[in-house]
C-alpha positions in Angstrom: 1.7 36.7 -16.2 1.8 33.3 -14.5 2.9 30.2 -16.4 2.1 26.5 -15.9 4.0 23.5 -17.0 3.0 19.9 -17.7 5.6 17.1 -17.5 4.8 13.7 -19.1 7.6 11.6 -17.6 8.9 8.3 -19.2 12.1 6.3 -18.6 14.2 8.0 -21.3 12.5 11.3 -22.2 10.1 13.8 -20.6 7.7 15.8 -22.7 7.4 19.4 -21.5 4.6 21.8 -22.2 4.3 25.4 -20.9 1.1 27.4 -21.1 0.0 30.9 -19.9 -3.1 31.9 -17.9 -5.1 32.0 -21.1 -4.1 28.5 -22.2 -1.8 29.6 -25.0 1.0 27.1 -25.6 4.3 28.9 -25.2 6.7 25.9 -25.4 6.6 22.2 -26.3 9.7 20.0 -26.3 11.2 16.7 -25.1 14.2 16.4 -22.9 16.1 13.7 -21.2 14.5 12.5 -17.9 17.0 14.2 -15.7 16.3 16.9 -13.2 19.0 19.2 -14.5 17.8 18.9 -18.1 14.2 19.6 -17.1 15.2 22.6 -15.0 17.3 24.0 -17.8 14.4 23.9 -20.3 12.1 25.6 -17.8 14.7 28.2 -16.8 13.2 31.0 -19.1 10.0 30.7 -17.1 11.6 30.5 -13.7 10.3 33.8 -12.5 6.7 33.3 -13.5 6.3 29.5 -13.3 3.5 28.9 -10.8 3.1 25.1 -11.0 4.7 22.2 -12.9 2.8 19.0 -12.7 3.7 15.4 -13.3 1.7 12.2 -12.9 2.6 9.9 -10.0 4.7 7.0 -11.3 7.7 4.7 -10.6 10.2 7.6 -11.0 8.3 10.0 -8.8 10.2 9.1 -5.5 13.4 10.1 -7.2 12.4 12.8 -9.6 10.0 14.8 -7.5 12.5 15.8 -4.7 15.2 16.4 -7.2 13.0 18.8 -9.2 12.2 20.6 -5.9 15.9 20.9 -5.2 16.2 22.6 -8.6 13.8 25.3 -7.4 10.8 24.1 -9.6 7.4 24.4 -8.0 6.6 20.8 -8.9 3.3 19.0 -8.0 2.7 15.2 -8.1 -0.7 14.4 -9.5 -3.1 11.6 -8.4 -3.1 9.1 -11.2 -6.8 8.1 -11.4 -7.9 11.7 -11.7 -5.4 12.5 -14.4 -6.5 9.4 -16.3 -10.1 10.5 -16.1 -9.2 14.0 -17.3 -7.1 12.7 -20.2 -9.8 10.3 -21.4 -11.5 13.1 -23.3 -8.5 13.4 -25.7 -8.9 12.2 -29.2 -5.3 11.2 -29.6 -2.9 10.2 -26.9 0.8 11.1 -27.4 3.4 12.3 -25.0 3.0 15.8 -26.3 -0.7 15.9 -25.8 -0.4 14.3 -22.4 2.0 17.1 -21.4 -0.4 19.7 -22.8 -3.3 18.1 -20.8 -1.2 18.2 -17.6 -0.3 21.8 -18.2 -4.0 22.7 -18.5 -4.7 20.8 -15.3 -2.1 23.0 -13.6 -3.7 26.1 -15.1 -7.3 25.3 -14.1 -6.4 23.9 -10.7 -8.6 20.8 -11.3 -6.2 18.3 -9.8 -5.6 16.3 -6.7 -2.1 16.3 -5.3 -0.5 12.9 -4.5 1.7 12.5 -1.4 5.3 11.8 -2.2 6.8 9.8 0.7 10.2 10.3 2.3 13.2 8.4 1.1 13.2 6.4 4.3 9.6 5.3 3.8 10.4 4.1 0.3 13.4 2.1 1.5 11.2 0.3 4.1 8.6 -0.3 1.4 11.2 -1.9 -0.8 12.2 -4.2 2.1 8.6 -5.3 2.7 8.1 -5.8 -1.1 11.1 -8.0 -1.6 10.3 -10.0 1.6 6.9 -10.7 0.2 8.3 -11.6 -3.3 10.7 -14.1 -1.8 7.9 -15.7 0.2 5.6 -16.0 -2.8 8.4 -17.6 -4.9 9.1 -20.0 -2.1 5.5 -21.0 -1.8 5.3 -21.3 -5.6 8.2 -23.8 -5.6 6.7 -25.7 -2.7 3.4 -26.0 -4.5 5.1 -27.0 -7.7 6.9 -29.8 -6.0 3.7 -31.1 -4.3 1.8 -30.9 -7.6 4.4 -32.7 -9.7 4.7 -35.6 -7.3 0.9 -36.3 -7.6 1.6 -37.6 -11.1 3.4 -40.5 -9.5 0.8 -41.1 -6.9 2.8 -39.4 -4.1 0.6 -37.5 -1.7 2.7 -35.6 0.8 -0.3 -34.5 2.8 0.3 -32.5 6.0 4.0 -32.2 6.2 5.8 -29.5 8.2 8.0 -27.1 6.5 11.1 -28.5 8.1 10.2 -32.1 7.3 9.1 -31.6 3.7 12.6 -31.9 2.1 13.3 -35.3 3.7 9.8 -36.5 2.8 10.2 -35.6 -0.8 13.6 -37.2 -1.0 12.3 -40.4 0.6 9.4 -40.5 -1.9 11.7 -40.2 -4.9 14.5 -42.4 -3.7 13.7 -45.3 -6.1 13.5 -43.0 -9.2 16.9 -41.5 -10.2 15.5 -39.0 -12.7 12.8 -37.7 -10.4 15.2 -37.7 -7.5 17.7 -35.5 -9.5 14.9 -33.2 -10.6 13.5 -32.8 -7.0 17.0 -32.2 -5.7 17.3 -29.1 -7.9 13.9 -27.9 -6.8 14.6 -28.5 -3.1 17.9 -26.7 -3.4 16.3 -23.7 -4.9 13.5 -23.9 -2.3 16.1 -23.9 0.5 18.0 -21.0 -0.9 14.8 -18.9 -1.2 13.8 -19.7 2.4 17.2 -18.7 3.7 17.2 -15.3 1.9 13.5 -14.8 3.0 14.5 -15.4 6.6 17.2 -12.8 6.3 14.8 -10.1 5.1 12.2 -11.2 7.7 14.7 -10.9 10.5 15.7 -7.5 9.3 12.0 -6.4 9.5 11.8 -7.7 13.0 15.0 -5.9 14.1 13.8 -2.6 12.5 10.5 -2.9 14.3 12.2 -3.7 17.6 14.0 -0.4 17.4 11.0 1.6 16.4 8.9 3.0 19.2 5.8 3.6 17.1 5.8 0.1 15.7 6.1 -1.3 19.2 3.1 0.7 20.3 1.1 -0.7 17.3 2.1 -4.3 18.3 0.3 -3.8 21.7 -2.9 -4.2 19.7 -4.0 -7.9 19.6 -3.3 -9.4 16.2 -0.9 -6.7 15.0 2.6 -8.1 14.3 5.9 -6.7 13.1 4.9 -6.8 9.4 1.5 -5.2 9.9 3.0 -2.4 12.1 5.8 -1.6 9.7 3.5 -1.9 6.6 1.0 0.6 8.1 3.6 3.1 9.3 5.4 3.0 5.9 2.2 3.5 3.9 1.1 6.5 6.0 4.5 8.1 6.3 3.1 11.3 7.8 -0.1 11.1 9.9 -0.7 14.9 9.6 -1.7 14.6 6.0 -5.1 13.1 7.1 -7.4 15.5 8.9 -9.5 12.8 10.5 -8.5 9.3 11.4 -11.5 7.7 9.7 -10.3 9.2 6.4 -7.4 6.7 6.4 -9.9 3.8 6.1 -11.1 5.3 2.8 -7.5 5.9 1.7 -6.8 2.1 2.0 -10.0 1.1 0.3 -11.8 -0.2 3.4 -15.0 1.8 3.0 -18.0 1.0 0.8 -18.5 2.2 -2.7 -21.6 4.3 -3.4 -23.4 5.0 -6.6 -26.1 7.6 -6.4 -28.1 9.3 -9.1 -31.3 11.3 -8.4 -33.8 9.9 -6.0 -34.3 6.5 -7.6 -30.7 5.1 -7.6 -28.6 4.9 -4.4 -26.5 1.7 -4.3 -23.9 1.1 -1.6 -21.7 -1.8 -2.6 -18.7 -3.6 -1.2 -15.4 -1.9 -0.2 -13.7 0.1 -2.9 -10.3 -1.7 -2.6 -8.5 1.5 -3.6 -5.0 2.2 -2.3 -2.2 -0.1 -1.3 -3.4 -3.7 -1.5 -0.6 -4.9 0.8 -1.7 -2.6 3.6 -5.2 -3.8 3.2 -4.1 -7.5 3.3 -2.0 -6.9 6.4 -4.8 -5.2 8.2 -7.2 -7.9 7.2 -4.9 -10.6 8.6 -4.4 -8.6 11.8 -8.2 -8.2 12.3 -8.7 -11.9 11.5 -6.1 -12.9 14.1 -7.8 -10.7 16.7 -11.2 -12.2 15.9 -10.2 -15.9 15.8 -6.8 -16.5 17.5 -6.7 -13.9 20.3 -8.1 -15.6 23.4 -8.8 -12.4 25.4 -12.0 -10.4 25.6 -12.1 -6.8 24.4 -14.8 -4.4 23.3 -13.5 -4.4 19.7 -13.3 -8.2 19.4 -16.7 -8.6 21.0 -18.2 -6.1 18.6 -16.6 -8.0 15.7 -18.0 -11.3 17.0 -21.5 -9.8 16.9 -21.1 -9.0 13.2 -19.5 -12.4 12.5 -22.7 -14.1 13.4 -24.1 -12.7 10.2 -20.9 -12.8 8.0 -17.4 -13.6 9.1 -15.6 -11.9 6.2 -17.6 -8.7 6.7 -16.8 -8.7 10.4 -13.1 -9.0 9.6 -13.3 -6.1 7.2 -15.2 -4.0 9.7 -12.6 -4.7 12.3 -9.8 -3.9 9.9 -11.5 -0.6 9.3 -11.6 0.1 13.0 -8.0 -0.9 13.4 -7.0 1.7 10.8 -8.8 4.4 12.8 -7.2 3.3 16.1 -3.7 3.0 14.8 -3.8 6.4 13.1 -5.2 8.0 16.2 -2.4 6.4 18.3 0.2 7.8 16.0 -1.4 11.2 15.7 -2.0 11.7 19.5 1.0 9.8 20.8 -1.3 7.4 22.8 -1.1 3.7 23.5 -3.6 1.0 23.0 -5.6 0.1 26.1 -8.8 -1.6 25.0 -10.8 -2.3 28.2 -11.8 -6.0 28.5 -15.4 -6.7 29.1 -15.9 -8.0 32.7 -18.9 -10.2 31.8 -17.7 -11.3 28.4 -20.8 -10.0 26.7 -20.8 -8.7 23.1 -21.9 -5.2 24.0 -22.4 -2.4 21.5 -20.0 -0.9 19.0 -16.9 0.4 20.7 -16.8 4.0 21.7 -14.0 6.3 22.8 -14.6 5.1 26.4 -14.2 1.5 25.3 -11.0 2.0 23.3 -9.6 4.7 25.7 -7.7 6.5 23.0 -7.7 10.2 22.7 -9.6 11.0 19.6 -9.7 7.4 18.5 -12.8 8.0 16.3 -12.2 11.7 15.6 
Protein backbone atom coordinates (compact mmCIF):
# COMPACT_ATOMS: atom_id res chain seq x y z
CA UNK A 1 0.00 0.00 0.00
CA UNK A 2 1.29 3.44 -0.92
CA UNK A 3 1.80 6.11 1.71
CA UNK A 4 1.85 9.91 1.50
CA UNK A 5 3.44 12.47 3.80
CA UNK A 6 2.79 16.13 4.53
CA UNK A 7 5.53 18.37 5.94
CA UNK A 8 4.56 21.68 7.53
CA UNK A 9 7.94 23.40 7.71
CA UNK A 10 8.84 26.18 10.14
CA UNK A 11 12.17 27.57 11.32
CA UNK A 12 12.63 25.35 14.36
CA UNK A 13 10.28 22.39 13.89
CA UNK A 14 8.51 20.53 11.09
CA UNK A 15 5.16 18.85 11.64
CA UNK A 16 5.03 15.49 9.85
CA UNK A 17 1.90 13.53 8.96
CA UNK A 18 1.71 10.23 7.05
CA UNK A 19 -1.53 8.79 5.60
CA UNK A 20 -2.33 5.75 3.50
CA UNK A 21 -4.36 5.46 0.29
CA UNK A 22 -7.62 5.49 2.26
CA UNK A 23 -6.72 8.66 4.15
CA UNK A 24 -6.09 6.92 7.46
CA UNK A 25 -3.56 8.74 9.61
CA UNK A 26 -0.64 6.47 10.38
CA UNK A 27 1.73 8.90 12.06
CA UNK A 28 1.75 12.48 13.36
CA UNK A 29 4.77 14.04 15.03
CA UNK A 30 7.07 17.05 15.13
CA UNK A 31 10.80 16.94 14.48
CA UNK A 32 13.62 19.47 14.13
CA UNK A 33 13.77 21.16 10.76
CA UNK A 34 16.81 19.23 9.62
CA UNK A 35 16.90 16.89 6.59
CA UNK A 36 18.41 14.05 8.61
CA UNK A 37 15.75 14.27 11.32
CA UNK A 38 12.91 14.32 8.79
CA UNK A 39 14.40 11.40 6.86
CA UNK A 40 14.79 9.41 10.08
CA UNK A 41 11.15 9.80 11.10
CA UNK A 42 10.01 8.78 7.58
CA UNK A 43 12.36 5.79 7.45
CA UNK A 44 9.68 3.18 8.42
CA UNK A 45 7.72 4.21 5.30
CA UNK A 46 10.72 4.45 2.96
CA UNK A 47 9.71 1.49 0.81
CA UNK A 48 6.10 2.60 0.30
CA UNK A 49 6.32 6.40 0.50
CA UNK A 50 5.08 7.72 -2.83
CA UNK A 51 5.13 11.49 -2.23
CA UNK A 52 6.09 13.88 0.57
CA UNK A 53 4.88 17.43 0.08
CA UNK A 54 5.95 20.72 1.61
CA UNK A 55 4.80 24.24 0.87
CA UNK A 56 7.17 26.60 -0.93
CA UNK A 57 8.85 28.95 1.53
CA UNK A 58 12.08 30.64 2.52
CA UNK A 59 13.70 27.34 3.55
CA UNK A 60 12.74 25.50 0.35
CA UNK A 61 15.96 26.25 -1.62
CA UNK A 62 17.97 24.53 1.10
CA UNK A 63 15.57 21.90 2.43
CA UNK A 64 14.17 20.54 -0.86
CA UNK A 65 17.45 19.35 -2.43
CA UNK A 66 18.67 18.07 0.93
CA UNK A 67 15.57 15.92 1.35
CA UNK A 68 16.00 14.61 -2.19
CA UNK A 69 19.58 13.69 -1.34
CA UNK A 70 18.17 11.67 1.58
CA UNK A 71 16.12 9.63 -0.89
CA UNK A 72 12.72 11.15 -0.02
CA UNK A 73 10.32 11.65 -2.99
CA UNK A 74 9.71 15.25 -1.98
CA UNK A 75 7.42 17.67 -3.84
CA UNK A 76 7.41 21.47 -3.42
CA UNK A 77 3.85 22.81 -3.57
CA UNK A 78 2.62 26.08 -5.04
CA UNK A 79 1.68 28.37 -2.16
CA UNK A 80 -1.51 29.98 -3.46
CA UNK A 81 -3.15 26.65 -4.22
CA UNK A 82 -2.20 25.22 -0.83
CA UNK A 83 -3.65 28.28 0.91
CA UNK A 84 -6.91 27.87 -1.01
CA UNK A 85 -7.13 24.19 -0.07
CA UNK A 86 -6.38 24.86 3.60
CA UNK A 87 -8.97 27.63 3.87
CA UNK A 88 -11.67 25.00 4.45
CA UNK A 89 -10.08 23.93 7.75
CA UNK A 90 -11.93 24.96 10.89
CA UNK A 91 -8.77 25.17 13.00
CA UNK A 92 -5.29 26.00 11.76
CA UNK A 93 -2.36 24.39 13.55
CA UNK A 94 0.91 22.91 12.39
CA UNK A 95 -0.51 19.41 12.85
CA UNK A 96 -3.66 20.09 10.81
CA UNK A 97 -1.60 21.80 8.11
CA UNK A 98 0.62 18.73 7.83
CA UNK A 99 -2.51 16.56 7.64
CA UNK A 100 -3.94 18.76 4.90
CA UNK A 101 -0.68 18.56 2.93
CA UNK A 102 -0.69 14.78 3.27
CA UNK A 103 -4.23 14.61 1.85
CA UNK A 104 -3.17 16.86 -1.04
CA UNK A 105 -0.40 14.39 -1.78
CA UNK A 106 -2.85 11.49 -1.58
CA UNK A 107 -5.48 13.01 -3.87
CA UNK A 108 -3.01 14.50 -6.35
CA UNK A 109 -4.78 17.88 -6.22
CA UNK A 110 -1.68 20.03 -6.17
CA UNK A 111 0.51 22.11 -8.41
CA UNK A 112 4.24 21.58 -8.16
CA UNK A 113 6.45 24.63 -7.68
CA UNK A 114 9.83 24.84 -9.38
CA UNK A 115 12.80 24.87 -7.02
CA UNK A 116 15.63 26.73 -8.71
CA UNK A 117 19.25 25.72 -8.74
CA UNK A 118 21.65 26.99 -6.11
CA UNK A 119 23.40 29.20 -8.66
CA UNK A 120 20.13 30.91 -9.57
CA UNK A 121 19.40 31.63 -5.90
CA UNK A 122 22.87 33.10 -5.43
CA UNK A 123 22.36 35.47 -8.36
CA UNK A 124 18.91 36.33 -7.04
CA UNK A 125 20.49 37.22 -3.70
CA UNK A 126 22.97 39.51 -5.47
CA UNK A 127 20.18 41.33 -7.31
CA UNK A 128 18.08 41.59 -4.15
CA UNK A 129 20.83 43.18 -2.05
CA UNK A 130 21.82 45.50 -4.89
CA UNK A 131 18.21 46.72 -5.02
CA UNK A 132 18.04 47.05 -1.22
CA UNK A 133 21.16 49.22 -1.08
CA UNK A 134 19.86 51.44 -3.85
CA UNK A 135 16.51 51.89 -2.09
CA UNK A 136 18.19 52.77 1.21
CA UNK A 137 20.46 55.22 -0.59
CA UNK A 138 17.49 56.95 -2.21
CA UNK A 139 15.63 56.99 1.12
CA UNK A 140 18.55 58.82 2.75
CA UNK A 141 18.82 61.23 -0.15
CA UNK A 142 15.12 62.05 0.00
CA UNK A 143 15.27 62.42 3.79
CA UNK A 144 18.08 64.99 3.42
CA UNK A 145 16.15 66.96 0.83
CA UNK A 146 12.96 66.88 2.90
CA UNK A 147 14.61 67.93 6.17
CA UNK A 148 16.29 70.94 4.55
CA UNK A 149 12.94 72.26 3.36
CA UNK A 150 12.11 73.12 6.98
CA UNK A 151 14.82 75.80 6.78
CA UNK A 152 13.78 77.06 3.38
CA UNK A 153 16.59 75.27 1.56
CA UNK A 154 15.44 73.98 -1.83
CA UNK A 155 18.14 71.93 -3.49
CA UNK A 156 16.23 71.64 -6.75
CA UNK A 157 17.88 69.77 -9.62
CA UNK A 158 21.30 68.85 -8.29
CA UNK A 159 23.36 66.04 -9.77
CA UNK A 160 24.21 63.07 -7.61
CA UNK A 161 27.87 63.98 -7.50
CA UNK A 162 27.26 67.64 -6.64
CA UNK A 163 24.59 67.02 -4.00
CA UNK A 164 26.98 66.55 -1.07
CA UNK A 165 28.74 69.87 -1.59
CA UNK A 166 25.42 71.64 -2.18
CA UNK A 167 24.08 70.36 1.15
CA UNK A 168 27.25 71.35 3.02
CA UNK A 169 27.17 74.84 1.53
CA UNK A 170 23.49 75.25 2.47
CA UNK A 171 24.16 74.30 6.13
CA UNK A 172 27.50 76.04 6.60
CA UNK A 173 26.05 78.78 8.84
CA UNK A 174 24.19 76.39 11.18
CA UNK A 175 26.60 74.22 13.24
CA UNK A 176 23.93 71.82 14.55
CA UNK A 177 22.36 71.21 11.16
CA UNK A 178 25.79 70.96 9.56
CA UNK A 179 26.80 68.21 12.00
CA UNK A 180 23.54 66.37 11.44
CA UNK A 181 23.86 66.58 7.67
CA UNK A 182 27.48 65.41 7.90
CA UNK A 183 26.28 62.14 9.48
CA UNK A 184 23.60 61.68 6.84
CA UNK A 185 25.98 62.46 3.98
CA UNK A 186 28.59 60.05 5.35
CA UNK A 187 26.00 57.28 5.52
CA UNK A 188 24.80 58.18 2.01
CA UNK A 189 28.34 57.97 0.63
CA UNK A 190 28.94 54.60 2.29
CA UNK A 191 25.72 53.16 0.85
CA UNK A 192 26.55 54.45 -2.62
CA UNK A 193 30.04 52.95 -2.48
CA UNK A 194 28.74 49.50 -1.51
CA UNK A 195 25.93 49.73 -4.05
CA UNK A 196 28.46 50.40 -6.82
CA UNK A 197 30.41 47.30 -5.76
CA UNK A 198 27.35 45.10 -6.19
CA UNK A 199 26.33 46.82 -9.41
CA UNK A 200 29.81 46.33 -10.89
CA UNK A 201 29.66 42.68 -9.87
CA UNK A 202 26.37 42.33 -11.77
CA UNK A 203 27.96 43.92 -14.85
CA UNK A 204 30.98 41.60 -14.68
CA UNK A 205 28.79 38.51 -14.35
CA UNK A 206 26.64 39.57 -17.29
CA UNK A 207 29.74 40.29 -19.41
CA UNK A 208 30.85 36.67 -18.93
CA UNK A 209 27.40 35.19 -19.62
CA UNK A 210 26.68 34.48 -23.30
CA UNK A 211 22.91 34.30 -22.78
CA UNK A 212 22.72 37.68 -21.04
CA UNK A 213 24.81 39.26 -23.78
CA UNK A 214 22.31 37.97 -26.34
CA UNK A 215 19.46 39.43 -24.30
CA UNK A 216 21.21 42.80 -24.23
CA UNK A 217 21.06 42.95 -28.04
CA UNK A 218 17.38 43.83 -27.56
CA UNK A 219 16.91 47.64 -27.40
CA UNK A 220 16.16 48.71 -23.84
CA UNK A 221 17.42 45.51 -22.16
CA UNK A 222 20.39 46.19 -19.89
CA UNK A 223 22.54 44.01 -17.59
CA UNK A 224 20.10 44.08 -14.67
CA UNK A 225 17.08 43.15 -16.81
CA UNK A 226 18.97 40.36 -18.58
CA UNK A 227 20.27 38.82 -15.35
CA UNK A 228 16.94 39.25 -13.55
CA UNK A 229 15.05 37.45 -16.31
CA UNK A 230 17.51 34.56 -16.67
CA UNK A 231 17.69 34.06 -12.90
CA UNK A 232 13.90 34.02 -12.54
CA UNK A 233 13.42 31.48 -15.34
CA UNK A 234 16.37 29.26 -14.39
CA UNK A 235 15.31 26.49 -16.80
CA UNK A 236 13.48 27.48 -20.03
CA UNK A 237 12.31 23.92 -20.64
CA UNK A 238 9.82 24.09 -17.79
CA UNK A 239 7.57 26.27 -20.00
CA UNK A 240 5.96 24.47 -22.92
CA UNK A 241 5.16 27.68 -24.80
CA UNK A 242 6.93 31.03 -24.71
CA UNK A 243 3.71 32.94 -24.15
CA UNK A 244 3.13 31.00 -20.92
CA UNK A 245 6.04 32.92 -19.39
CA UNK A 246 4.10 36.18 -19.66
CA UNK A 247 1.33 34.72 -17.49
CA UNK A 248 3.95 33.35 -15.06
CA UNK A 249 5.21 36.90 -14.43
CA UNK A 250 1.70 38.38 -14.13
CA UNK A 251 1.71 40.30 -17.42
CA UNK A 252 -1.56 38.85 -18.74
CA UNK A 253 -5.06 40.08 -17.98
CA UNK A 254 -7.24 38.71 -15.22
CA UNK A 255 -10.53 37.16 -16.27
CA UNK A 256 -13.71 36.53 -14.26
CA UNK A 257 -16.38 34.52 -16.05
CA UNK A 258 -19.60 33.04 -14.71
CA UNK A 259 -22.30 31.72 -17.00
CA UNK A 260 -23.28 33.80 -20.00
CA UNK A 261 -23.96 37.09 -18.22
CA UNK A 262 -20.59 37.73 -16.54
CA UNK A 263 -17.33 37.84 -18.45
CA UNK A 264 -14.96 40.50 -17.12
CA UNK A 265 -11.40 40.88 -18.41
CA UNK A 266 -9.49 43.20 -16.13
CA UNK A 267 -5.96 44.51 -15.71
CA UNK A 268 -2.87 42.35 -15.53
CA UNK A 269 -2.76 39.81 -12.72
CA UNK A 270 0.60 40.96 -11.25
CA UNK A 271 1.36 37.42 -10.11
CA UNK A 272 4.89 36.11 -9.87
CA UNK A 273 8.13 37.95 -9.17
CA UNK A 274 7.48 41.73 -9.02
CA UNK A 275 11.15 42.55 -9.62
CA UNK A 276 11.12 40.74 -12.97
CA UNK A 277 7.94 42.53 -13.94
CA UNK A 278 9.45 45.89 -12.96
CA UNK A 279 12.65 45.20 -14.92
CA UNK A 280 10.72 44.19 -18.02
CA UNK A 281 8.50 47.27 -17.73
CA UNK A 282 11.57 49.51 -17.56
CA UNK A 283 13.13 47.76 -20.56
CA UNK A 284 9.94 48.15 -22.60
CA UNK A 285 9.64 51.79 -21.58
CA UNK A 286 13.25 52.44 -22.63
CA UNK A 287 12.63 50.83 -26.02
CA UNK A 288 9.48 52.88 -26.53
CA UNK A 289 10.76 56.28 -25.38
CA UNK A 290 14.58 56.35 -25.38
CA UNK A 291 15.57 54.05 -28.24
CA UNK A 292 15.94 56.19 -31.37
CA UNK A 293 15.81 53.41 -33.92
CA UNK A 294 12.75 52.11 -35.74
CA UNK A 295 11.74 48.48 -35.30
CA UNK A 296 8.53 46.56 -35.82
CA UNK A 297 8.10 45.96 -32.10
CA UNK A 298 8.62 49.60 -31.17
CA UNK A 299 6.30 50.84 -33.94
CA UNK A 300 3.62 48.41 -32.80
CA UNK A 301 3.96 49.76 -29.26
CA UNK A 302 3.77 53.35 -30.48
CA UNK A 303 0.47 52.57 -32.14
CA UNK A 304 -0.96 51.38 -28.80
CA UNK A 305 0.63 54.33 -26.97
CA UNK A 306 -1.61 56.71 -28.90
CA UNK A 307 -4.48 55.35 -26.78
CA UNK A 308 -2.61 54.71 -23.50
CA UNK A 309 1.11 54.91 -22.87
CA UNK A 310 1.17 52.63 -19.82
CA UNK A 311 -0.83 49.91 -21.55
CA UNK A 312 1.55 50.11 -24.50
CA UNK A 313 4.55 49.59 -22.20
CA UNK A 314 2.89 46.60 -20.53
CA UNK A 315 2.03 45.10 -23.90
CA UNK A 316 5.62 45.53 -25.08
CA UNK A 317 6.92 44.00 -21.85
CA UNK A 318 4.69 41.00 -22.50
CA UNK A 319 6.15 40.67 -26.02
CA UNK A 320 9.68 40.99 -24.64
CA UNK A 321 9.04 38.04 -22.33
CA UNK A 322 7.97 35.91 -25.30
CA UNK A 323 10.95 36.98 -27.40
CA UNK A 324 13.54 36.49 -24.64
CA UNK A 325 12.27 33.05 -23.72
CA UNK A 326 12.22 31.98 -27.37
CA UNK A 327 15.78 33.23 -27.81
CA UNK A 328 16.87 31.17 -24.82
CA UNK A 329 14.94 28.07 -25.80
CA UNK A 330 15.99 28.03 -29.47
CA UNK A 331 19.48 29.49 -29.14
CA UNK A 332 18.63 32.35 -31.50
CA UNK A 333 19.62 36.02 -31.49
CA UNK A 334 17.51 39.15 -31.63
CA UNK A 335 17.31 40.62 -35.14
CA UNK A 336 14.19 42.75 -35.27
CA UNK A 337 13.95 44.12 -38.81
CA UNK A 338 13.73 47.94 -38.94
CA UNK A 339 10.86 49.32 -40.95
CA UNK A 340 12.15 50.97 -44.10
CA UNK A 341 9.44 53.62 -44.27
CA UNK A 342 9.16 54.20 -40.53
CA UNK A 343 5.43 53.39 -40.58
CA UNK A 344 3.69 51.88 -37.58
CA UNK A 345 2.66 48.69 -39.34
CA UNK A 346 0.70 45.87 -37.76
CA UNK A 347 1.48 43.73 -34.75
CA UNK A 348 4.89 42.04 -35.18
CA UNK A 349 4.88 38.51 -36.55
CA UNK A 350 7.54 35.84 -36.73
CA UNK A 351 8.77 37.45 -39.97
CA UNK A 352 9.12 40.82 -38.26
CA UNK A 353 10.96 39.53 -35.21
CA UNK A 354 12.91 36.87 -37.16
CA UNK A 355 13.17 34.51 -34.22
CA UNK A 356 12.60 30.83 -34.58
CA UNK A 357 9.37 30.17 -32.74
CA UNK A 358 9.27 33.64 -31.18
CA UNK A 359 5.51 33.46 -30.67
CA UNK A 360 5.19 29.68 -30.37
